[in-house]
N, C-alpha and C positions, 0 to 999 in steps of 0.2 A: 552763242560761242562767247561773244564780246561779254556777256555778264559773267561768265564763268572764269574769265581771265584774272580778275582781283583775288578771287577765292583761291585759285590754283597758286598764285604767287604767295598768298598768305601761308598757305599749307607748306610750299617749299621752305620758306623762311622758318617756319615753326619746327619743322622735320629736320632743319640742318642740312638739306639738300644743296650742294653747291649750284649756283646759277651759271650757266655757261656764257662766254662771251666776254671774259675779261682778259683779251689781248694785251690791253695795256700792261697788265701786272706781269706778263712774261716779257714784254718790251724791257720794263724796267729791270727786271730779274737779270736779263740777258746783258743789259748794260752794266750792270753791277758786277756780274762775275766773269765775263769775258776777258778782262784784263789779266787774270790770273791763269788762264789757259794758255799752254804753249804747243807748238809744233815740233816734233822730234824728226830731225833727219840725220840718218846715220849710214855709214858706208863701212863694208866689210869685204871680206874675200871666202870663196867657198869652192870645193871641187865639185865639179860637175863631170858628165860624160865626155865632154870636148876639154877637160882639163881645168886649170885654176881660172876662175873668172871672179870679177868683182860684182857687188850689188849694192843697191841703194834702198833702204828702208825708211819708210816714213809712217810716223805714228803721232800720237799727242800725249799730253801731260799736264800738270799742274804745279805751280809754285806754291810751296807749302811753308816757307820761312824766309825771313828778310836776309838770312845769311846765304840764301841761293840752293835751297833743297829743293829737287822735283821729284815727284813721283810719276811713275809711267809703267807700262808693262813690260816684263822681262823679255818676252820675245821679240820686242822691238829692237832691243839694244845688247842683248845678253853676249853676242860673240862678236860685235862690230868693232872696228879700229878707230874710228873718230865718230864724235857725237856732236850735232849742232843743235841747239835750242832756240827756236824763233819765237820772239813775242810779238803781240798785237803792235801793229806799225812796221813790222818786217826787220827789227833788229834782231841779229843773230849772236849767240854767245856760245863757245866750246863748254864742253861739260865731260865729266868722268864718272863712271859708277862707284859708289862707295858702298852699296849694299845690294843684294838681289836674292830673290827666293823663287826659282823657276817652277816649283812645285806649287806655287799659288800665282804664278805669273806677275810678279812685282818686282820692280826696281827701283832704287833711289839714286838719283844723280846729284852730283854737286857742280855748280857753275862756276867757271873761272872769275866771273864776277856777276853782279846784279845790275841790270840796266836802271837808270834813274827813272822813277816813277813807276816801276814794277809794282803789281798789287799781289798781296799774299792771300791765298785762299783760307776760309775758315774750315776746319775739319768738324763734321758733325759727329753723332753717335748713332751708328746704323744698327744698333740693337733695338733702337726704339722705332725702327721704321716698319711700316706695315704694308701688306698686300693690299693693293688697290690705291696706294698713295701715287700722287702726280709727281713726276720728276722731268729734268730737261738733262740732256747730254750735249756737251759741246766738244767739238773736236775738228779733225781735219780729214774727213772721208774723201778717199782718192786724192789727197793732196790739197783740197779746198778748206783753207784754214778758217777757223772759228766759225764753223757751221754748227747750228742748233738743231736739235730734234727733240720733240716731245713725246712722252709716253707715261706708263704707268708701271707700278712694280706688280709683276705678274706672279711671282712666287719667290721663295726663299728657300735655299738649298743648304744644309750644313755641309761641312768639309767632307770629302771622299764619299759623294754621293752622285752627283750629277756628271762628272768629268774626272775620270780616273788618273788621267795624266797630271792632273793638278789636285793632288789630294788634301793639301793643306788649304785650300781656298773655300771661304764661305761665299756664296753666289746669290746676288740678285738675279731673277731672270726678268726681264723687261720687254715690251713690245716696241720701245722707242726704237727708230732706224739705227742701225750700227753697220757700217761698211768698213772695208779695208781704209786704214787711216785714222780710224776712230780708236784703235787701241791704245790704251793707256790714258785715255782723256776721261776727265772727272765726270761723274753723275752728281748733280746738285738737287736738293730738295727745294720746296718753295720759299725757304727762308734763306736759300743762297748758300748753304753749307755743303760740302762734299760728303756725300755718303756712300761712293763707290767708285771704282776704276774701271773703265771699260776692259774686257778681256778678248772675248771673241764672241761669234753667233754660230747657230747651227742652220745650215742652208743647203738644199738640195740643187738649188738654182746658181749659187755662187754669189747671190745678193742678198740683202735683208728680207727675212721672212718672219719678222716679229719674234724670233727666239735669240734674244741677245742676253749674254751672261756677263756680269759686272762683279768684281770682286769687292766685297764690302769694306768699307774705310777702317773699320775696327780690325780686320784681317790685317790691312796694310800697316796700321799704327803697330800692332803686335810684331809683326815679322820685319818691319823696316826701320822702326823708331826704337822700340823698347828691346827688341833682340838684336837688331842689325845684323841680319842674315849675310853670312860670308860670300863674297862673290870672287870665284877663282878664274873665271874668262875662259872656260872651255865647254865644248859641246861634243857629246859622244854618247856612248851606250854601254851599259855592263853586258858583258859577253855571256851568253847561256853556254851551258856545257856542251851542246851539240855544236855551236858555233867556234868554240874553243878548240874542239877536236878537228873541226875543219880548217882551222888555222895552225894546226900542228904544235898546239900549246902542250907543255909537259902534262902528263896525267894528273887530273885533280886541280889544275891550275885555270883560275879565271881572273878577271879584272875589268877595267873600265877602258875600253878602246877609244882613244880620243879622235875625233873628227876634225875639230878645228880649235885654234887658239887665238884669242883675241888679242892683238897688238897692245903692249903697255900693260897687260893684264899680270896678276900674281904668278899665273902658270907660265907665261912667257918669261918672267923674271926668273922663275925657277929652272928654265930651260926645256920645258915641255914641248914636243913637237906634234903637230896635227897631221891628218892623212895626207896622201899624195895620190891616190888611185881610187878612181871610181869603179866600183863593181856591182854585180847584181848576183846574189845568192839566194835560191829558192824564190825567185821573183820578186825580191825585195832589194832595193838599193842600199849600198853600204859603202863607206870610204875606208879604204885600207892603207897601211902604211904608217899609220900614226903610233905613238907610244901607246902601251897597254899599261895602265897604272896598276900595279900590284898591291901596293900599299901606301898609305901616307901616316906618317908619325905612328908607325907600327900597328895601324888599323888595317886589316886586310880588306879588300875589295870583293865581296863575293855576291852582293845585291844592293838594290838600290838603298835598302835601308843602312847598309854600311856608308853609302855616300852621304846620308843625312847625318850620321854619326861623326864623320870626318868634318863635315862643314860647321857641326855645332862646336865641335872642339876647337877648330881654327877660329870661329866667331869668338869664342871665349878668351883666346890667347892675346896678350898685350903685342903692340905693333913693335917689331924688330926680334921679336921671339924666333929662335932657328925653327926650321921644320924640315923634314927629310921625305923624299918621295921615291920609292922603289918602282922601276919601270921595267918592261920588257921591251928593248929596242933591237930591232933586226937580229933577233935570236939570242941576244944577250942581257942578262940582268945587270942594270945600272942603278947606282944610289945618285940622286939629285938633291941638292941641298939649296936652301933658300932662307928667306925671312918673312915672318907675318907682316903684310903691309900696314 
């Protein structure tokens, strides 16, 4: 056996097979990239069966510019009232949303200021990433900041294939451990470049089962930096015809029922109102009492595709451009006006 060892090592080298045991490489990689990773702590309000309550959301993110831009997951911050970004060492800075695309679970934050010595991450090219490539993920699982997990790229999924609620997202699948609090945190390649942002995992137990999904960084660059997806600050749902009938809407009328509105958001500035009453219809929870958006800038809301059209239109308008929302509130049709932020 001893005589076979040199030959086996020679074969490994000649075949280009990675030799295990390079823990020091990951140590240096972690030291290099961890200062770019942040913890997102957000607070908001929601309507539950017991009335209005406040909630705290914890996620992760990554600093991508010296001017204070931070990428994270949309579901961590989308309808929150306040956002705090915590850096390595514990310093916290307030932030606000400047772009968001829930259909890819992506949001872009702007810090009020950038802490001295903050490190900016390098963004990679996710198109070159291959299945089988080793990666690391750094985030705040269950609030434990700057925790690292190691894994591999298990698969790569084109948009609108693996997760229908996020049709715009191209995903990496990974076996790296992902838990609550990792959402929005960066996935790094072995060169220390960001190649993705953690979105969610699929689990029957509630914990990590090796089925983690990470939005590719090229998707994030396209939707948050190149396109700058519009953030309105609402959460809700497009009414089906059946639900519209149950709510006694005029025949043929449908729209977007607002569940909640984030404080200080464009929707709040226009005067849109969120729901006030928790209910269950056909066994499914729903929040009622909020405005039903019928149209925005004369684009009627009849489907999720119409919401995309509206957001694309608003994203293309210059700040200060007037906008108009037609809503159904307490049985009356109202016209609300505002300006593009």
